[in-house]
C-alpha positions in Angstrom: -13.2 22.6 27.1 -13.6 18.9 26.7 -13.6 17.1 23.3 -15.6 14.1 22.0 -14.0 12.8 18.9 -15.6 10.4 16.4 -13.3 8.8 13.9 -15.3 7.8 10.7 -18.5 9.4 9.4 -20.0 6.1 8.2 -23.2 4.5 9.3 -22.2 4.2 12.9 -20.2 7.4 13.3 -22.8 9.6 11.7 -25.7 8.0 13.6 -23.8 8.6 16.8 -23.1 12.2 16.0 -26.8 12.9 15.2 -28.1 11.2 18.3 -25.5 12.8 20.5 -26.5 16.3 19.3 -30.3 15.6 19.6 -29.9 16.2 23.3 -27.3 18.9 23.8 -23.9 17.7 25.2 -22.8 19.6 28.3 -21.7 23.2 27.7 -18.0 23.4 26.9 -18.0 20.0 25.1 -16.8 19.9 21.5 -18.1 17.2 19.2 -15.6 16.5 16.4 -16.4 14.2 13.4 -13.3 13.1 11.4 -13.6 11.6 8.0 -11.3 11.3 5.0 -14.1 12.5 2.7 -16.2 15.7 2.9 -19.4 13.6 2.8 -20.7 10.2 3.8 -20.4 7.5 1.2 -23.3 4.9 1.4 -21.0 1.9 1.4 -23.8 -0.7 1.1 -24.3 0.7 -2.4 -20.7 0.8 -3.7 -21.4 -2.4 -5.7 -23.9 -0.4 -7.8 -21.5 2.4 -8.5 -18.8 -0.1 -9.6 -21.3 -1.9 -11.8 -22.4 1.4 -13.4 -26.1 1.4 -12.5 -26.0 4.4 -10.1 -24.1 7.7 -10.3 -21.8 8.7 -7.5 -24.1 11.6 -6.6 -26.8 9.1 -5.7 -24.7 7.4 -3.0 -23.1 10.5 -1.4 -24.8 12.2 1.5 -23.7 15.6 2.9 -22.7 15.7 6.6 -25.1 17.6 8.7 -24.5 21.3 9.6 -24.9 21.8 13.3 -23.6 24.6 15.6 -22.2 22.0 18.0 -20.5 19.8 15.4 -17.0 20.4 14.1 -16.2 18.5 10.9 -12.5 17.7 10.3 -11.3 16.0 7.1 -8.2 13.9 6.7 -6.8 10.4 7.0 -6.3 8.9 10.4 -2.8 7.3 10.7 -2.7 6.1 14.3 -4.4 6.3 17.7 -2.2 6.8 20.8 -4.4 5.4 23.6 -1.9 6.3 26.4 -1.5 10.0 25.3 -5.1 10.3 24.2 -4.1 11.5 20.7 -5.2 10.9 17.2 -2.4 11.2 14.7 -3.3 12.3 11.2 -1.5 11.6 7.9 -0.6 15.3 7.5 1.3 15.2 10.8 -1.6 17.0 12.5 -2.7 15.7 15.9 -6.0 15.8 17.7 -6.4 15.3 21.4 -9.6 13.8 22.9 -11.3 13.3 26.2 -13.6 10.7 24.7 -13.0 8.8 21.5 -15.1 6.7 19.2 -13.4 4.5 16.6 -15.7 3.8 13.7 -13.1 3.5 10.8 -14.7 0.5 9.1 -12.9 -2.3 7.3 -10.6 -3.1 4.5 -10.4 -6.2 2.2 -8.9 -9.4 3.6 -6.6 -11.1 1.0 -5.8 -14.2 3.2 -2.2 -14.0 2.2 -2.9 -14.9 -1.4 0.0 -13.7 -3.6 -0.9 -10.9 -6.0 -4.6 -10.7 -4.8 -4.4 -7.1 -3.7 -2.3 -5.9 -6.7 -4.3 -7.7 -9.4 -7.9 -7.3 -8.3 -10.4 -4.5 -7.8 -11.9 -3.5 -4.5 -15.3 -2.0 -3.7 -14.5 -1.3 0.0 -14.0 2.4 -0.6 -15.6 5.0 -2.8 -12.2 5.6 -4.5 -11.8 1.9 -5.1 -15.3 1.6 -6.5 -14.7 4.5 -8.9 -11.6 2.6 -10.2 -13.6 -0.6 -10.5 -16.4 1.2 -12.4 -13.9 2.6 -14.8 -12.2 -0.7 -15.4 -15.4 -2.8 -15.7 -17.1 -0.4 -18.1 -14.0 -0.1 -20.2 -14.0 -3.9 -20.9 -14.6 -5.0 -24.4 -17.8 -7.0 -25.1 -17.6 -10.8 -24.2 -14.8 -10.1 -21.7 -14.6 -12.4 -18.6 -15.2 -10.9 -15.2 -14.4 -13.0 -12.1 -15.9 -12.0 -8.7 -14.0 -13.7 -5.9 -16.2 -14.3 -2.9 -19.7 -15.6 -3.0 -21.1 -13.7 0.0 -23.5 -10.8 0.0 -21.2 -8.3 -1.7 -20.1 -10.8 -4.4 -23.7 -11.7 -5.2 -24.8 -8.1 -5.4 -22.1 -6.9 -7.7 -22.3 -9.9 -10.0 -26.1 -9.5 -10.4 -25.9 -5.7 -10.8 -23.1 -6.1 -13.4 -25.2 -8.6 -15.3 -28.0 -6.0 -15.5 -25.5 -3.2 -16.5 -23.4 -5.2 -19.0 -25.4 -8.1 -20.5 -22.5 -8.6 -23.0 -20.0 -9.7 -20.4 -19.2 -13.1 -19.1 -19.6 -13.1 -15.4 -18.6 -15.7 -12.8 -18.6 -15.9 -9.0 -15.8 -17.9 -7.4 -16.1 -19.2 -3.8 -14.1 -21.5 -1.6 -17.2 -22.9 0.0 -19.8 -25.3 -1.4 -22.3 -22.6 -2.5 -22.8 -18.9 -2.8 -24.3 -17.3 0.3 -23.2 -20.3 2.4 -24.1 -18.5 5.7 -27.8 -18.2 4.6 -30.5 -20.8 4.7 -30.6 -23.4 1.9 -33.9 -22.1 0.5 -32.4 -18.7 -0.1 -29.2 -20.1 -1.5 -31.2 -22.1 -4.0 -33.2 -19.1 -5.1 -30.1 -17.0 -5.8 -28.4 -19.9 -7.6 -31.5 -20.3 -9.8 -31.4 -16.5 -10.5 -27.8 -16.8 -11.5 -28.4 -19.8 -13.7 -31.3 -18.1 -15.4 -29.2 -14.9 -16.0 -26.1 -16.7 -17.2 -23.9 -16.0 -14.2 -21.4 -18.9 -13.8 -20.7 -20.2 -10.2 -17.5 -22.0 -9.3 -17.4 -23.5 -5.8 -14.7 -25.2 -3.7 -12.0 -23.0 -5.3 -9.0 -22.3 -3.1 -6.9 -19.6 -4.8 -3.2 -19.7 -4.2 -2.1 -16.8 -6.5 -3.5 -14.0 -8.6 -1.8 -12.8 -11.7 -2.9 -10.4 -14.5 -5.4 -12.5 -16.4 -4.9 -15.7 -14.4 -6.3 -17.0 -11.1 -4.4 -20.0 -9.8 -6.5 -22.8 -8.1 -3.7 -25.2 -7.2 -2.4 -26.5 -10.6 -5.5 -25.2 -12.4 -5.5 -21.9 -14.2 -8.7 -19.9 -14.4 -8.5 -17.2 -17.1 -10.0 -13.8 -16.4 -10.0 -10.3 -17.9 -10.8 -8.5 -14.7 -11.1 -9.7 -11.1 -13.3 -8.1 -8.4 -12.4 -9.0 -4.8 -15.2 -9.5 -2.2 -13.7 -12.5 -0.3 -13.6 -11.2 3.2 -12.9 -8.1 5.4 -10.8 -7.1 8.3 -10.7 -4.1 10.6 -9.1 -0.8 9.5 -5.2 -0.8 9.7 -5.5 1.8 12.5 -7.3 -0.8 14.6 -5.0 -3.6 13.6 -2.2 -1.5 15.2 -3.9 -1.1 18.5 -2.4 -3.1 21.3 -5.7 -4.2 23.0 -7.5 -7.5 23.3 -9.2 -8.7 20.1 -11.2 -11.6 18.8 -10.0 -14.1 16.1 -11.1 -11.7 13.3 -9.0 -8.9 14.8 -12.0 -6.9 16.1 -11.7 -5.2 19.4 -13.2 -6.9 22.5 -15.5 -4.5 24.3 -17.5 -4.3 27.5 -21.3 -4.0 27.7 -21.1 -0.2 27.0 -19.0 -0.6 23.7 -15.9 0.6 25.6 -12.4 -0.8 25.5 -12.3 -2.1 29.1 -8.7 -0.9 29.7 -9.6 2.5 28.2 -13.3 3.3 29.1 -13.0 6.7 27.4 -12.6 4.9 24.1 -15.6 3.3 22.2 -15.4 1.1 19.1 -18.3 0.7 16.7 -19.1 -0.9 13.4 -16.7 -3.3 11.6 -13.9 -2.8 14.1 -16.0 -4.0 17.0 -16.3 -7.6 18.2 -20.1 -8.2 18.2 -22.2 -11.3 18.5 -23.4 -10.9 14.8 -21.8 -10.2 11.5 -20.6 -6.6 10.7 -23.3 -4.6 8.9 -24.5 -1.0 8.5 -27.5 -1.8 10.7 -25.3 -3.1 13.5 -23.1 0.0 13.3 -26.1 2.3 13.5 -27.5 0.5 16.5 -24.1 0.8 18.3 -24.0 4.5 17.4 -27.4 5.1 19.1 -26.3 3.2 22.2 -23.0 5.0 22.6 -24.9 8.3 22.5 -27.2 6.9 25.2 -24.2 5.9 27.3 -22.5 9.3 27.0 -25.7 11.2 27.9 -26.2 9.0 31.0 -22.6 9.5 32.1 -22.8 13.2 31.6 -25.8 13.2 33.9 -24.0 11.1 36.4 -26.3 8.1 35.8 -25.6 4.5 35.1 -26.3 3.6 31.5 -29.2 1.2 30.9 -28.8 -0.4 27.5 -31.1 -2.9 25.8 -29.7 -5.9 23.9 -29.2 -5.0 20.2 -31.7 -6.9 18.0 -31.1 -6.6 14.3 -34.1 -6.5 11.9 -32.5 -8.7 9.3 -30.4 -8.7 6.1 -31.4 -7.5 2.6 -29.6 -8.1 -0.6 -30.3 -7.2 -4.2 -30.3 -9.1 -7.5 -30.2 -6.2 -9.9 -32.9 -3.6 -9.6 -36.0 -5.8 -9.8 -35.3 -8.8 -7.5 -33.8 -9.4 -4.1 -33.6 -11.6 -1.1 -33.4 -11.2 2.6 -33.8 -12.6 6.2 -36.2 -11.0 8.6 -35.1 -12.0 12.1 -33.3 -15.3 12.2 -35.6 -17.6 10.3 -37.9 -15.8 7.9 -36.7 -15.9 4.3 -38.0 -13.3 1.8 -37.4 -13.4 -1.9 -38.4 -11.6 -5.1 -39.6 -8.0 -5.5 -40.5 -7.2 -1.9 -37.0 -7.4 -0.4 -35.7 -5.2 -3.4 -38.4 -2.6 -2.6 -37.5 -2.8 1.1 -33.8 -2.3 0.3 -34.6 0.8 -1.7 -36.6 2.1 1.3 -33.7 1.6 3.6 -31.4 3.4 1.2 -33.8 6.4 1.1 -33.8 6.5 4.9 -30.0 6.4 5.0 -29.8 9.3 2.5 -32.2 11.4 4.6 -30.6 10.7 8.0 -33.4 8.5 9.3 -32.7 5.4 11.3 
């Protein structure tokens, strides 16, 4: 009996499992999917849960039931590449013949004192629940500060504006503008939306310390009632512990088959993988499909033939009625259409299409 273990039932891990099982793995091969939760959480929608505009039931998806799939629940503590073992938090161990690491990411606090302790995260379902409770317990006219003006920061700020029009909301970024990695035209559109909807934007802010109620920007004190952290991500601590070559962001360097070169039986997908584009659900899903292709080719004794991954684009929301996006590398879309498209992508994710 051989064992194919997938760590993480997110966008990449679940897509891989489904594609792996579409064509039967060889007889005597167990496919084991490990996750800390008994369902997939649609992470791209956690901002809406935190803001209070969707219920948790709307962004939870049951794992598939399949006679060849074994579901195992628990927290992964460590991966021992030499002994081919996965160590779990409950002291359980899981051996593997092939392993896929798709454990996602955690917040990056850039060494800022007090940032982790005194801010709310939307990286996990559990963290988003806590953020929802805290945000929706705020008194009217309270000040919310969203640290980080990237996609997540923009989405939670705009969704919260729709959910709690009584709150004062600001987005704080260390760069010159929100969405600084996007084209100027798109940045301008979102800035105008924020201005029109009374969301304050503070740029060129370099936080040195976070305390309850106070954000320190050098000698300046920025007062806040609640802080949400969306200022960067880093790979899962399990991946941080791995003694393998990584890029400057701590993501694992891979060969053309998404394998760790020194350990070709181990694949890395999603936010933990060093890819030529930014981490995203779409990238993780495409990797998942390709790892399934690789495995089926290897099981047949063939050489895998993979195409270059080409992403369709990026979509973001500004509340429930407006949005923005990039189709390909150059085409900017703004207004109702990208919001409708994003809703369609969410529907497909909930019904295991992709």
